[in-house]
N, C-alpha and C positions, 0 to 999 in steps of 0.2 A: 505494500499499499503505500504509494507516493503521497509526501502532504503538499506539495507544490501547488497553490491557490487554492487549495480546500480551507471551507469555512470550518473552524473550530472555535468551539466555546469554549470556556474555560472559566469553573465558579472557584470560588477561595483564593482568587488570583492575586491578593496583596499580598502575600507571603509564601514562605513554604513551598511546598510541594506542586502548589496551584499557580504562585512566580514561576517556578522553574519549570511547567510544563508549558505556561505561556511562553518562555524563553524560547524553548526548544522547537517548539511548532512555528515559533515568528521566525528562525533560523534555518529553518526548514521550508521556508518560503511559504508559508500559510499565512490565510487570512485569520487572524486573530481577532477573538471578541471576548475581552476580559472583563470579568463580574466579581462582585466580592457584595458584603455588608459594608466594611470601610470605606465609603466612599473616595475620600480626600488621599488616602495611601494607596488603594486601588486606581484613580485615576493618573495619578503621579506616575507608577511604576507600569501602568498600563501604556503611558505617552512613551516612556523610555525606549518601549519596543515597539512604538510605531502601530500600537493596537488601538483599537474602539475599545471603550470601556462603558460599561454601563450596569449601575448599582444593583444590586437585587437581595433581598433577604430570602434565602433558600430555605428558611424556616418559616414559610408560608407558602401556602399553594400558587395565593396570587404572585409573589415574587416569582416562582419560577417560570408561572406563564407567562406573565409580563416580559422575562426576560428571552422566553422563544419568540414571542411574538416580535418583540424591537427587531431581533436580528433576522428572521422572515422575513418582515417589511422594509429592512434597510439592504441585507446582503442579499437577501430573495432566498435563502437554501440555509440547511446547518449539514455538514459532511459527517463532524466527529463533534459529540457531545461530550463534554469531559465533566462530570458530575462529583466535585471532589471536594469541595467545601464541608467540612466536618469539625464536631465538639468535641472536647471532654470534659467531665467535672466529676466532682465528687470523688469520694472513695470506696465504699462500702453502700452499704443500705441506707446511710445516714443523710443523702441528698433528698432536700426537698421534693415532693410531687412533680412541682415545675420544672425541673431541672431533668427526672425522668421524661417528661413530656417534650422537654424542650430537644434532648438528646434523641428522642424518637422521630421527632419531623426533621430536624437537620442529617442526620446518620442516616434514616433509612427512607422516611417518608418522601424528604429528598429526590431520591431516586425514583420513586413511584410516581410524583408528580412530572418528573423530566419525559418520564415513558408516555406516560399519558398523554401530555401534550405535544409531544414531538415524533412519535411512532406515525400519527398518522400519515402528518407529512414526509416522514422516511420510506414509509408502506408505500406511498402512491409514488414516489421514486423510484422503487425498487431496489433502494442502498442506504446504508448509512451507521455511523458507528457510536457505540455509546461505550465510553472507558466512565466505569465506577471505581472511584476510589474505596475499598472495602476495608484495608488492611489487614496485616497477620493475626491480626485479635477475631477476626471475622473465620478463619480457620483453625484457630488456638484457643485464644481466651487473653483478657487482660485482667491481670491481678488490681490492679491500683484503680479501676474504677468498674464497678458494674454496671453503670448504663452505658459506657462504651463500648463494654463488651457485648452485652445483651444485644445492641441496636448494632453492630458490625456484625452478629451472625445472622441476622435480618436481612442486612444488606447482601451478605453471599448468597444466602436463600434467593432473596428476590432475582439477582443478579444470571445465577443458573436459571432459574423459571423464565427468564428474557430469553435466555439462549436457546432454552429447549422449545420454546415457544416459536420463536420471529429468528430461527437460525437459518429456516431452507426457506426465507423469504428476504434473503437479502440484507437483513440486520445483523452484524458482528457485535458480540458483547466482550466486553473484556473486562476483568475485575483484577485492578492493580492492589495488592496486597504486601505491601513492603512492612518490615518490622520498623523499630526504635530510628527516626530519621530528624536530622537536629533541625528542628521547625519551632514555632512559640507555642504547640502545644507541649513540649517536654521543659520550658526555660525555666521550669522550677522542679526541676528533679534530676541534680547534677549526676545522680546514679547510673540514668537512663541515657544520658549522653554519652558517657564514656565507650558504648557498643554502637551508638547512630552513625548512620551514614548519611553523606548530603544530600538534601534534598535536586540537586543535579544527577546525583547517581539514579535515583527514582526517576526521574524524568527520561534517561537515555535509556532505563528498562524498559519503561513506558513505551516510550515509539519502538522500541527493539519488538516489542513483544506487538503492538498492533500492527507493523510491519509482516510481522510472520503468523497472524493472525491467531494470536494465543486468547485464549479465555484467561486462563489462570496466569497472572505476571508478578511473580517474586523478585523478590530485591538480597535475601540473604539465603546463603545454600545450606543453609541449616532448616528454615522453614518447612520444606516438603518433608524432609526426616521428621521432624516433628511431629509434621500432619500422619506421616503415617504411622508413628510411633503411638499416638492419639488414636487411631482406629484400631492396631492392633493390637497392644497392651495399654489400653484404657485407664484399668485403675492404677497401673504402674506410674502410666503417665501422670495422672492426677496426684498421685504421690511426690512426684518429680516437681511440678508444676506448686503444690502445697507449700515445700522447702522454699522455692525462691519467694513464693509473697511474703513466707515469715522473714526471711534475708532481707526483701524491699523494706516490708516495715520496718523493722529494725533500723536502718541505713534512714529511713524519712523521720524517725524519732519523732511522731505528733505532727509533722506538716503534712500537708494536701500535695499529692504528687500533681492533681488538677485543680486546681480553685476553683472556685464558684464565680467565671469570668464567661463571657459569651463572645466569643471570636469565631468566625465560619472559614477556618482556613486548617488544612492538614500538614 
């Protein structure tokens, strides 16, 4: 899949993986439309790339729908939609219901809304690509944030359903599943940053995976091995992750890995 002159939309583009994706697509000659909840920072970064910027809150269906309609009206089509925006809040069961709801809307329903309002256009054209940033948490788990772990599993299930349902109708679906990445999501968790890779590395893996037509795009060699271990020896895998959770809780020493703040960007 070549990206030259393709219309590519990237949500959560003001920083992290979203910004890296927008940068890589622009370098490949794509027509990039960047979007983020942070309008000031998002617009500034988009201008640096020569991309058009459309502010949007993907935690609301109207935000996703408005973004898609804006691009279709201005650019005429959408070839690749990168549903990348995501949030991580809280640690365990303590987060308030509003944070569970917010996680559900941004990390899961944003993908549903994107497909709902974009697929009719793509199906009419007989082609289109959906790149959903799921995270390795969707394959494994996330010991620091229950809302993040649960909603990322939902996102993976939905991406699989999309690939099964529309894969024979010209729609390509890819699930981007990086492990720890140097993004604002882990800025308050130094112990997570130690093994983190750069957002640019994730973007390179994403574009390579899209070019090869891969559904599952990973960035760390151990991700698939851990996924296989989870499937083959689930009890043993749970025990290992339980030990990891205890170690990281000691390292956090009462601090939240993901504090209560709303930023849409993986």
